[in-house]
C-alpha positions in Angstrom: -0.4 0.1 -0.1 3.0 2.5 0.9 4.9 1.4 -1.8 1.4 2.2 -4.7 1.0 5.5 -2.9 4.5 7.3 -3.3 3.9 5.7 -6.6 1.3 7.4 -7.4 2.6 10.3 -5.7 5.8 10.3 -8.2 3.2 10.1 -11.2 4.0 13.3 -13.9 0.7 14.1 -14.1 -1.4 13.1 -11.0 -4.4 14.5 -8.9 -1.3 14.9 -6.1 1.4 16.4 -9.0 0.0 19.9 -7.8 0.7 18.6 -3.4 4.3 17.5 -4.8 4.6 21.0 -6.5 3.9 22.9 -3.3 6.0 20.4 -0.5 9.0 21.5 -3.7 8.5 25.0 -3.2 8.7 25.0 1.0 11.9 22.7 0.8 14.1 23.4 -2.2 16.1 26.4 -2.6 16.2 26.3 -6.0 12.4 25.8 -6.5 12.5 29.7 -4.0 14.4 30.9 -6.2 12.3 30.1 -9.4 9.2 31.1 -8.1 11.0 35.0 -7.1 12.0 34.5 -10.7 7.9 34.1 -12.0 7.5 36.7 -9.7 9.7 39.1 -11.1 8.9 38.1 -14.6 5.2 39.0 -13.7 5.9 42.1 -12.4 7.2 43.7 -15.1 5.1 41.9 -17.5 2.1 43.6 -15.6 3.7 46.7 -15.5 5.1 49.1 -18.6 8.4 47.5 -18.6 8.6 45.0 -21.5 10.7 45.7 -24.3 10.4 44.2 -27.4 13.0 42.3 -29.5 11.9 43.4 -33.1 10.9 46.4 -34.1 6.9 48.0 -33.8 5.0 47.2 -37.6 3.9 50.6 -37.0 7.7 52.1 -36.8 8.4 52.6 -40.6 4.9 54.3 -40.6 5.5 58.1 -41.5 4.5 60.4 -38.6 1.1 61.8 -40.6 0.1 58.1 -41.5 0.5 57.0 -38.1 -1.1 59.5 -35.9 -4.0 59.3 -38.3 -7.2 61.5 -38.6 -9.3 59.6 -35.1 -12.3 61.5 -34.3 -12.7 61.1 -30.6 -15.1 57.9 -30.6 -12.8 56.2 -33.2 -10.1 57.3 -30.7 -12.4 56.4 -27.7 -12.7 53.0 -29.7 -9.0 52.2 -30.8 -8.2 52.6 -27.5 -10.4 49.9 -25.8 -9.5 47.7 -28.5 -6.2 48.2 -28.2 -6.3 47.5 -24.5 -8.3 44.4 -24.6 -5.4 43.3 -26.9 -2.5 44.1 -24.4 -4.7 42.5 -21.6 -4.3 39.3 -24.2 -0.6 39.5 -24.5 -0.6 39.8 -20.6 -2.5 36.7 -20.2 -0.5 34.9 -23.2 2.7 35.8 -21.2 1.5 34.3 -17.8 0.0 31.5 -20.3 3.4 30.4 -21.4 5.2 31.0 -18.3 3.3 29.1 -16.8 3.3 25.5 -19.1 6.9 25.9 -19.5 6.9 25.9 -15.9 4.7 23.1 -15.5 5.8 20.4 -17.7 9.1 18.2 -17.5 9.7 17.7 -20.9 12.8 20.5 -21.7 12.8 20.4 -25.7 8.7 21.4 -24.8 10.0 24.1 -22.1 12.2 25.2 -24.5 8.9 25.7 -27.1 7.0 27.7 -25.1 9.4 29.9 -23.7 10.5 30.8 -27.8 6.6 31.6 -28.7 6.4 33.5 -25.0 9.7 35.5 -26.6 7.0 36.5 -29.5 4.2 37.6 -27.0 6.3 39.8 -25.2 6.6 42.1 -28.8 3.5 41.6 -29.3 2.5 43.0 -25.5 5.2 45.9 -25.7 4.1 46.9 -29.4 0.4 47.1 -28.0 1.7 49.1 -24.8 3.5 51.4 -27.3 0.4 52.2 -29.4 -1.8 52.5 -26.6 1.0 55.5 -25.0 0.9 57.1 -28.1 -3.2 56.8 -28.1 -2.9 58.3 -25.0 -4.7 55.3 -23.3 -3.8 53.2 -19.9 -3.6 49.6 -19.7 -5.9 47.5 -17.8 -6.1 48.4 -13.8 -7.1 44.7 -13.8 -3.9 43.3 -15.4 -2.5 41.5 -11.9 -5.8 39.4 -11.8 -5.4 38.8 -15.6 -2.2 37.5 -15.3 -3.2 35.3 -12.0 -5.8 33.5 -13.7 -3.9 32.9 -16.9 -1.0 31.4 -14.5 -3.1 29.3 -12.8 -5.1 27.8 -16.3 -1.9 28.0 -17.8 -0.4 25.7 -15.3 -3.2 23.7 -14.9 -3.3 22.6 -18.4 0.6 21.8 -18.3 0.1 19.0 -15.8 -2.4 17.2 -17.3 -0.2 16.5 -19.4 2.0 17.5 -23.1 -0.9 16.4 -24.7 -3.2 18.1 -23.7 -1.3 21.3 -22.5 -0.3 21.9 -26.4 -4.0 21.3 -27.3 -5.2 23.8 -24.8 -2.3 26.4 -26.6 -3.9 25.5 -30.0 -7.3 26.5 -28.9 -6.3 29.7 -27.1 -4.5 30.8 -30.0 -7.3 29.9 -32.1 -9.5 31.6 -30.5 -7.5 34.8 -30.3 -6.5 34.6 -34.2 -11.0 35.1 -34.3 -10.5 37.7 -31.8 -8.1 39.9 -33.5 -9.5 39.0 -37.5 -12.7 41.1 -35.7 -10.8 43.5 -34.1 -9.4 44.8 -37.9 -12.7 45.0 -39.1 -13.5 47.2 -35.9 -10.1 49.9 -36.7 -11.0 52.5 -38.6 -9.6 52.1 -42.6 -6.9 54.9 -41.5 -5.6 53.9 -38.0 -2.7 52.2 -40.4 -0.8 51.8 -37.0 -3.2 49.8 -35.3 -3.9 47.8 -38.0 -0.2 47.1 -38.4 0.4 45.5 -35.8 -2.6 44.2 -35.4 -2.0 41.6 -38.3 1.3 41.1 -37.4 0.2 39.4 -34.3 -3.1 38.0 -36.0 -0.2 35.7 -38.1 1.9 35.1 -35.2 -0.9 33.8 -33.1 -1.0 31.4 -36.0 1.2 30.0 -36.5 2.0 29.2 -32.6 -1.7 27.8 -32.4 -0.4 25.5 -35.8 2.4 24.6 -34.3 0.9 23.3 -31.3 -1.4 21.5 -33.3 1.8 19.9 -35.2 3.6 19.2 -32.1 0.5 16.4 -31.0 -1.4 19.0 -29.7 -4.8 17.5 -28.1 -8.3 19.2 -28.6 -10.1 20.4 -25.9 -13.0 19.0 -25.5 -16.7 21.0 -26.5 -17.3 21.5 -23.4 -13.9 23.4 -21.9 -14.0 25.3 -26.1 -17.0 27.0 -24.6 -16.1 27.9 -21.4 -13.0 28.8 -22.8 -14.9 31.8 -25.0 -17.4 32.5 -22.0 -13.9 33.5 -19.8 -12.8 34.9 -23.0 -16.1 37.0 -23.6 -15.9 38.4 -19.9 -12.4 39.4 -20.1 -12.6 41.6 -23.3 -16.0 43.1 -22.4 -14.1 44.4 -18.9 -10.7 45.0 -20.1 -12.4 47.4 -23.8 -13.3 49.3 -20.5 -10.6 49.3 -17.8 
């Protein structure tokens, strides 16, 4: 019986994996260091400290074109949409960071880390656009980050195929969401449109890659729940 309990506890995807991780955090100095590193990253991602590694897609636009001729109502609309996209990138960072921490597969961990670099650029680009519009990021970013990190951790602990499937479905929904934003953005807002279009292409690439790596599509109830939670987030973030 004792051996059975020990074996169950040691299984990487068992219900006890969460307890094992918590125990490790308490007793292992390296795990504690990693936890502090994760908290430091979280503070960076929910603040305005993120710097892009690649040029903003709108940087090459002439100033007159980049600023556009937006009415007050259009500027409010664009600011709301870009705030939602910024929140989406905050959540993407949380998901990727959590999934990278949760997997025991070094190769897959590297996949998540590399994808997070693209998402960090998206986060910086949307933050820059908000600043150009004179708008602020969502005041609830800490809440969005914490919730997404928790979801990513749970998905990661359910196994690599489930984690990849969750990622693929998330990116599929994000791609659809960004396509909708492109239809809503004013035609003359070339700066926002350039950013969103580049993000859309890269999110689709992340989703396809996750599927090719063997991601198992989530069950229909899970997909519907993800859409419902996304709707709540986008509705709230557009305002605050």
